[in-house]
Structure formats: structure tokens, C-alpha cells
N, C-alpha and C positions, 0 to 999 in steps of 0.2 A: 336667650337660647342662641347657640352657635349657628350662624347663617349656613355654614356648610352642612350641618345636620339637617336643617330644613330642606336643603336642596336634594338630599338623598332619601327623604322620607317617602314611604310607599304612597303613591298618588291616591290610593283608596283610603288612606288614613289609618291602615292597620299594619302590623309588623309581620304578617304572614303566620301560618300555622306552625307551632313548635313541633319539632320531630321528637323521636324517642329520647328519653332521659334528658330532656331540656335542650337537645341540640337544635340548631336553627331549622326552620321548615324549608321546604324546597323553594319557596318563593324568595328566600333570603340567600340561598347558596349561589356562589359565583357560577355563571353560565346557565343557571336555571331559567326557564321561560317565565317571565314576569307577566304583568298585566299587558294586554294588547295596547300598542301605541298607535296613535293616529297623527296625521299631519307630517310635516318635514322632520327629519332627524334633528334633535336639539344639539346645540353646541355643548360638548362635554368638557372642553377645556376651561381654563380659568386663569386670570391674570391678577397678581398681587403687586401693587405699587408699594414698594418697601423703602422706608427711610433707613439708610445705613449709618447715619450719624456723621460727625465731622471727620472721623478717621480712626478713633480708638475702637477696636472690635468689642471691647468690654461694654460699650454703650448701646449695643444692640438690645432691643427689648425682648422679653420672653416670647411675646407674640411673633416677633420677627424670627426667632430661632425655630419656633414651631412651623412657620410658613416655609422656611428654608429647608427643613427636614423633609417636607413633602414635595419639594420642587422637582420638576423634570428638566427645567431649563432656567438658567440664570442669565439675565440680560443686563448689561451695564458697562460703564467704562472700566478700564483695566484696574485702576486703583480701588474702585468700589468692589469689584469682584474679589480682589485680594482680601478685603474685609469680611465678606459674607460667605465665601466658599467653604470655609472650615466647618460651618454648621450644616452644610448640605451633604447629601449622599455622595460616596466616592464616585459613582457613575453618572453624576449629574452633568448635563451639558452646559456649556457656557457660550455666550456670543456677545459681541460688541455691536452697537448700532451702526457703525461704519464698517464697510468691507475692508479687507487688507489693502493698504495703500491709499484708501479713499480719505479725503480730508473734507470734513463738514464744518464750515466756519460759523454758521449762524445757529442760534438756538432752534429756530424753526426747522432748519434742515435736519438737525440731529433728532429732534422730537418726531419729525415725520418718518425718518428712517427707523427709529426705535418702534414707533407705532405699527409700521408695516411688519416688522419682525415679530413683535409680540402677538399681534393679531393672527398672522399666518400660523404661528406655532400653536396658539390656542385653538384654532380651527381644526387642528389635527388631534385634539384631545389632550394636549399637554397642559400641565400646571406650570405656568410661567411666572417667575419672580422678576419684576423689573425693579432693579435696585438703583437708587439715586443717592447722592451725597446729601447729608443733612436730613431734612424732612420733605416728603413729597408736596406738602401744602405750601412750602416756600419756593417750590421749583416750578417756574412758568412752563417749562418744557413738559414736565410730568403732567401738569394740568391739561395741556393740549392732547397728550396721549390718552389720558382718561376719557376726554370728550370723544376722541376717535373710537375708543372701545365702546362707549355708551351708544354712539350713533350706529355702530356695526352690530349691536346686540350681543356683545361679548361680555359675560359676567366678570366683574372685577371687584376687588376690595382694596382698601388703603390701610397700610400699617404705618403709623406715624413713627418718626425717628427724632433724635435730638438735633435740632437745627444748629448750624454752625454759629449763627448769631447769638445763641444762648450757651452752647457748650464750650466754645472757645474762650470767651471771657471767664467762665468758671474755672477752666484749667489754667488761665493766666493769672488767677488771683484777683479778678476784678468783679466785685459783686454788682448785680443789676437789681435795683429796686427803686421805688419812687417813680419820678417822671422820666420815662425812657422812650426814645424814638428810634425806630429802625429804618435804615436807608440803604438801598442798593445804588452805589455810586454810578454804575454803568447805565442805569436807566432813569436816574432822577432828573426831572425837568428843572429848568433854571429857577422857576418860582419856588421850588422846594428848598433850594439852597438859601434863598432870600429869607424864607420863613424860619429855617433852622438857625440862621445866623443870628437872629435877634432872640432866639429862644434860650432858656437856661436849662433845657432838658439834657439828660445824658444821651449822647448819640452813639448808636452802634452801627458802624458803616461797613458794609460788605464791599470790598474794593480789591485792588491788587497792589503788590509792593511797588510796582513801577508808577502807579498813579496816585498813591496815598498822599504824596506831597502836593499834588495839584488839588486834591480834595480839601486838604488843610488850607491851601491858599484861597479856595472858593469860600470856605467858612469865615476866614479872616476878612475877606473882601465884603462878605455879607453882614459883618458886624461882630463876629466872635473876637474876643481879645486874643492877641498873639501868644500871651502867656498861659492860655488855657491848656491844661494838661491832657495828654492822650497816651494811649498805648497802641502799638501795632503788633499783631501776632500773626506769624505764618506757620504752616504745618501744624495748626492747633490740634491738641489732644493726642498727638503722636510723639514718639521719642525724638523727632526732629524739630519739635516746637521751639520757636525762638520769639521772644518778645522784646520790643524796644520801648523805652519810656522816654518821652520828650514832651515838647509843647507844640502847638500848631505852628509857631514861628520857627522852631528849631528842628523839626522832624526831617526836613530835606537835608540839612547839614549832618544830622545824626546818621542817616542812612548812607550818605556819601562817605562819611568818615569810617564807617565799619565795612565799607566795600561790599555792601549787600546788594547793590543794584545791577551790576553787569550780569545779566541772566540770558544767555543765548538760548536756553530751553524754552523761553516764552514767558508770558505773564504768570505771576505767582499769586495765587489767591491769598488775601489777607483780611483780617478783621480788625478794624480800628475802633477804639472806644474813646470818646471825647467827653471830658467833664470831670468833676471833682471826685467821682467814684474811683478813678484810677489811682488816687493818692493812697488807697488802702493796699495796693499791690505789694509794697515792701514788706508788709506783715502777713499777707494772705497768699503769697506765691508758694503753693504747696507742691506743684507738679515739677516745675523746672529746678527746684531745689532738692529733689531726691538725691540720695548719696551717689548713685551711679547713673544719673540722668544722661541718656544718649550714649553711654559706653557700649561699644561692641565687645562682647565677651565671648571668647572661644571656649566651648565646653567639649573636650575630647571624649565624648561618650555617645552611645547610641541614643536615639530619641526616647526609647522606652526607659533606659537607665537614667536619662537626664531630666525626665518630666518634672519631678518635684524641685530639682535644683534650678531648672530654667524658670519655673513659676516663681521661685523666690527671687531670682535675679530680676525678673520683670517687675516685681513689687518694689524693687529699689530703683526702677527707671532704666535698667539696662536692656540691651537687645541681645539675647543669647543666640549663639550660632553653634549648633551641634555638629560635631565632626566625629564619626566613629573611627576609633584607632584600632579596634580589634573586631574580629568577626567570630561568632560562636558556631562551632560545628560539632556534630555528634562524635563520640569516641570512635577510634579506628576499629576496636573490637568491642561490640556491644554486649558480649556474653556476660562480662563482669557485672554490668549494670542490671541486666535481666535477672541474674541470680540474686542480686541484692534486693531487688523489688519483690521477687517471689519470697525471699526470706523475711522481708518486712511483713508480708501478709500471713506467713505461717508461724510468726512469733519468735523469730530468731533474735530480734533486737529489743533492748530496753529503751534506747534513745535513737532519734535521728536528728542530726545537726545540719542546719542550712547556713552556709556562709556567704551566699549571694542570691540575688534575684534569679540569675541564670541557673543556679542549682535547683531552685523551686520550679522553674520552667521545665528543666530537663526531667525531673521526677514526675511533674504533672503530665508531660507528654507521654512518658512511659506508662503512667496509669491509664491514660486515655487509650493507648494502644492495646492494653489488656482489658479494657472495659471496666476499670476501677474508678472510684471517686474518693473524696475525702474521708468517707467512712472506713476506709482501709487503715487509717491511722488510729482507730479505736484501740485503747490499751497501750499505746506507745507514747512516750514523752517526746515532745518536739522542742528543739532549741533553735533560736534565730540569732545571728550575729549582730543584728541591729534593727532599727525601726523600719527601714526601707524594705528589708527582707521580710520582716514581720508583716508588713502591709501586703506583700505579694502572697504570703501564706493565708492571710485572712481572706483575700480575694478568692483563694482556692477553697476556702471553707474550713481552714484549720487555724485555731487560735494557739500560738506557741505557749509552751509552759515556762520557757526560760528565755529572757532577753536581757543582755547585760544592763546592770543598773548604773554602771559607770561608762568607761570607754567602750565605744561600739567597734570592737575589733576582736580578733581571736584571743588576744591577751585579756581583754575585758570579759569575754565569755568564760574563759578559764577561771577568772576571779570568782565567779558566781556558781561554777559547776560543782555539784556535790561529789565527794569521793565515793567510790564503789563501796557499798555496804552489803555483804552477803546475807544479812538478816532481812533488810528491807528491799533489796533489789534481786528479784528472782533470776534476772538475766544480766550478764556482765558485759554485753556487747553493744557497741555504738555504730550506727550506719552513718557514714560521712560522705555524701555525694559532693564532689568538688571539681574544679578545673584541673586540667593536666599539669598546670604550672603552679599550683598552690604550694605555699610554704608548709614546712613541717611543724610549725609552732603549735597548732591545735592538736595534732596527733600526739606529739611528744608530751604535751601537757595532760591529755586524757590518759595516756599510759601511766604517767606518774601518779594519777589519781586512782589507778587500779582498774581502769577499763580496758577491754579489748576493742580495737578499732578496725572496722572494715573501711579502709580508705579507698573509695571507688571513684574512678574517673567518669564523671557524668557528662562532661562536655570538654571540648578542646577549644582553646583560644588561639587564633591565628591573626597575623597582622592584616588589617583591613586594606582595601584598595585605596590608592591616593584620592584625596578630595578633588573637586573640579579645579581647573587652572586658576580661575579668579580667586578661589579660596586660598590656594597655595601662594599666590602672589600677595594677597592681603596678609598672610601669616609672615612671610619673609620681608615684606615691604613696610610693615608697621601699620597696616590697616585695622588691626584689632587693638583695642585699648588694654585688654587683659586676657590672660589664659588661665584656666583653673586646671591644675593637675591633681588627680585624685588617687594616683598610684604611680610607682616607678615605671610600670609598663606603659602607662599613657605617655610618659615623657619620652621613653625610647621609641615607641611606635609613632608618635606624632612627628618627631624629628626625622624618623626613617621614611615616612610616607609624604611629608609635606615640607621638611626643612626646619631650620631653627627659627623661632620667633625673633622679630626685630628687637633691638636693645631698648627701644622706647616702650615696648609692651610690658605691662605689669605682670610679673610671674607670681602666681599664688599656689601654694602647695599644701596638701592635706596633713602632712606630717614630716618629721625629720628624715625618714628614709627616702621619701619622695623628693624632698629638698636636696638631699645629697646627690641623688641621681640627676636632678636638674643642673646642679653646679658642675657635675662631672661632664655634662654636655655643654658647658660654657654659658649657662644661663644665670642671671642675677636673680636671686629669690627676694621678692619684695614683701610678700605676705605669707604668714604661716598660720594655719588654723590653730586655735587654742586647744582643740581636741580633734581626734581623727573622725570627723563627721563632715559630709558634704554641705550640710546646712550651716554648720559652724564655719566652714570655709567661705561660703557666700557672705555670711555676716562679717567675717574678718575683712573681706574685700570691700564691703560697704563701709565699714569703719575707716578703712584706708582712703576710700573715695571722699568721705566726709572731711577727713583731716586735710586732704589735698585741696579740696574746694575752699576750706576756711583759710588755708595758707595763701591761696591765690587771691582771695578777696582782701586779705590784709595787705598784700603787696600791690593791690590795684590791678591785678592781672585778670583778664577776662577769659584766658585760655586755660581750661581745667582738664580737658580730656587728653590722655597721653598721646593718642594718635595725631593730635594737632601739633605735636612738638617735632615730629619726624621731618627730616629734610624734604623739602618740596611739598609739604602738606599745604592744602588750601587753608588760609587763615580765616576766611569768612565761613560762616555756618552754611552747610549745604541745606537748602530748603526745597 
């Protein structure tokens, strides 16, 4: 049974009398007078100690997502809050254990500050989520905070997470099985090093990049052979992950040679795995070998339009960055759209054709304005220019009758569109809600097939506002590894609002027309989609990334991201 359900059960053990027609009784309605209470007012808040995992938001558990959805306040360090806040309500509060400008050096100071914050918030009735990296059970500070809540009589629960010592080796391609020992290098007593030095167990050491060489030296001094293999991973489970493979005797020179150690930002957490299990990494490194691992890819579309494309890019290891290049506004004269929607309801049209997600959104909004829903499409055939638009229709409650079987474009839609037949088609008219700048390809093709077309401006597209200054600087300075252009307008608008991408940036275009526009703006086109589909475009970029990585490996080059080639780029991996 869910503990939360027990906490809200009627103290008398019954659910209250049911009202008419099965509605809740008065004892269950919000604000109704319940059973009389005695004694001091009970604490109504609650604290959840939640493990956020090593860094990949995809490693949050289902239980963690449930707890975050109910939270009134999130407490944690900035990096942890970035991981968990996407699953919380938009209005959720956030807080860090240290006040602005305050520096808390010790674990004890940080846990004391966090405990005061979460307990004070819980006493006001809030549901507080205290998020920590990894798993709360592996965090000594979280244990102290739990004890403080228990002593204060504040209810709490623990939602386990993936511990860094377990998750990071898995992402580095280092399996852990058999005789494994875990060690925190910062708190390990001298006797522990002596014991592990003569052991043949696989060691998983939580350390920092700056002190890993010293830890390796401790193990060698305690009896481990200098040629014992090890891996060292920083920023594990994120697209900034980097893993070094060396031996206890060579790791110091390896880190020095790759210029990984000068870090003015402070200590960088690392997970080192020592032992023969690390030999499997060359075959099991599945994460860092993704085709676009770590690539920053610019997607000149709105977040809504880019959702499926960005998800696909993430599956290839990329970091998508969405920048809207157009803004959608209502038509200047809405009367044409109003007449068309009324005509749709009164039987004026045989077909309605949607050529974009924005067209679906425009019609849906007009329907809602008139109090209509998807039932108004009864008896009307619906066409969609592609799968993404079809998904938007299905979310609206409308299953399209026609989606191109081949090319997902106006031309592909015309290939499958039936000619007008006066015997089988009682009405010869098509409603085509579109953007003000749409091409005439579809209209001309439908007219050739014998149809009458009401070409209606459902929305206007205007150039979006410029992106933030740091994004503009990254575009022009080569901070992005690739940019995906999905139309000629995205090329023109991006150059107009942000400037021309740097020549090291890989330019990927959805089709010949878009590529021609890119070249007219002085851009070198590196990748072309085999078909005019955003998903095919992402796959083409992934294939390009794979080929680039293989060529670099054959040449013995460790630099595979285009942005690392630009003048002045930092040669060492940012961690």
C-alpha cells in the first residue's frame, strides 16, 4: 500500500458517506468539516530525498518522476536541479542549500543548511523534494539531513537513484561483476589503501580528476602492479562524458599529455575503475561512440516543431539547441478563415488538406473559438502532407485519410491524391488552410486534378526575434558543430537574425531547394537528406558523423567534433 494513501486515510477507518449518484460525501469534499481533531496541529508537509542519478535525466526512476510532479519546492545544487526540474510543475519553487554568494566548504555545513531549508519549508505544509546526485543512500550529507528530519518529527521518504559508482562505469563500457569493492578516495583511511593494494578485486573509486593520479600511486605503493589497467571517467552519463584508459603507472602522464588537468573551475568529480574488467571497454563502449556524441546541433525551429527531431538527435548522442527563426501570427484579416471553417461545418468541402503542424493548430484554435471539436470533420476527407502533421491531427482526434506513401511534401501528396470524379465525389471543393508564404505547387496540382481549391491564409509567418547574444556568438564563432536547415526560409531567417554560421560548422539541408538557398548565402553544404524528411535529415547527419569519426580513428586523430577545429578552440575536452 502507498504510504501517502495511508497518511490520508480517514482516522475513523471509513471513507465517509457517499453523496447522490456516487459523488463523494461531505466528509471527503475539500473544505468540509471532518472529524474533530485533538492535540497540536500535525505537520502537513513532507520531504522526499530523491536520487537524481549521475547526470543523465533519462536515468530518473518512475517513482522519482511521480514525486517531482507533486513537489511544491525543489532543493538541490544547480546541476541537480537542471536534471529534475523538467518533471516538476511549471510553477514549482527551487532553492539551493547555500544563499547567494555564500560558500559552504564542508559536507557538514552543506547538509546543515539544506536540512534547515527543507524542514522550514515542510513546516509550512509544502511537499519538498531534496534532490541529490546519484543515490541518497550513498550520500553522507543526505543521511545527516534525514536524521535531522526524523528528530524533528517531519515525515520523509527516500526515492533511490542510480549511484554514480554504478551508472558511470556502465556508460563507459566497463561491466561490474564478480569481486567488486567501492571506495571514496576523499575519506578512505590509510588502512583501506593497504588492504586494497593486495586485493585482486575490481575497484570502483570515487575521486577527482586532480587527485586520481595520487590515488593510483597509493595503490601501487600498497602492492598493486603498476601495469594494472584502469579507466577514469568525468561527466559520466552526460554528453560531456570523457574516459581515459591507462594503467596505474601511466595515468598521471596520460592526463598531463591530454592537457586535462588545468582546471581553474575547481575539482572535477571522476569515477576510476581499476582491474581487468576495464579491458572490455574497447568492445563495450556504447555511449561515447554514438555517431554524434557531444555534437552541439543547431535546430532552427520552435521547440514544438523540433520535438521529434531533437529527440532523434539526442538518441545519436547530440545536444540539440532549438532557435526559432520564424514566429507564427494570426492572419491580418480573419474573415476568410472564419468563412472557410463555417463552410466546413455546413458541407461546402469534400476534402481538407493540412500542409503543416501550424495549419492544424490554426484550425484547432478556430474550432475552439466556435465551440467545435473533431466531430465537425465527420463526412470530410482529411489529407496530411506528412507524418509529423498527421501526428498533430491524431492528437486533435482526427485520423487522416491520406498521407503520402512516398515523399512527404506537396509533390508527394499530389502523387497519391485522387482526381475529381463527379460520380463518386458529391462535392468538388478542397479547403487548404496554409501560411501566407506557401508555394503554389499544391494548389496548381489540385486544380489539374479537377478540384476547386479555397486557398485560405490560416496564419502568417514573420521573422523571429534574434536569439540571445551568446547563441549568436556561438553561431558566428563556430561554437555549433552542425546546423540543420529544413527549408529555404530557415536559411534566410537564421542568417538574418543571427548571422552566417562559421565555416567549420557542418551544414545539413533537407533538400535541393534548401541547399541552393544555403549556397546563395555563402554556405558550404556538407549533408543532404536522401528524402525531404526531418528524420531522414537527422539520420543523414548521423551517418556523416559516423564516417567522420571512423576517418579520424584511422588517422589516429582524437578530435572528431567540427567545433574543436575552429581557430582558438580549446583542444582539451570541457568537463
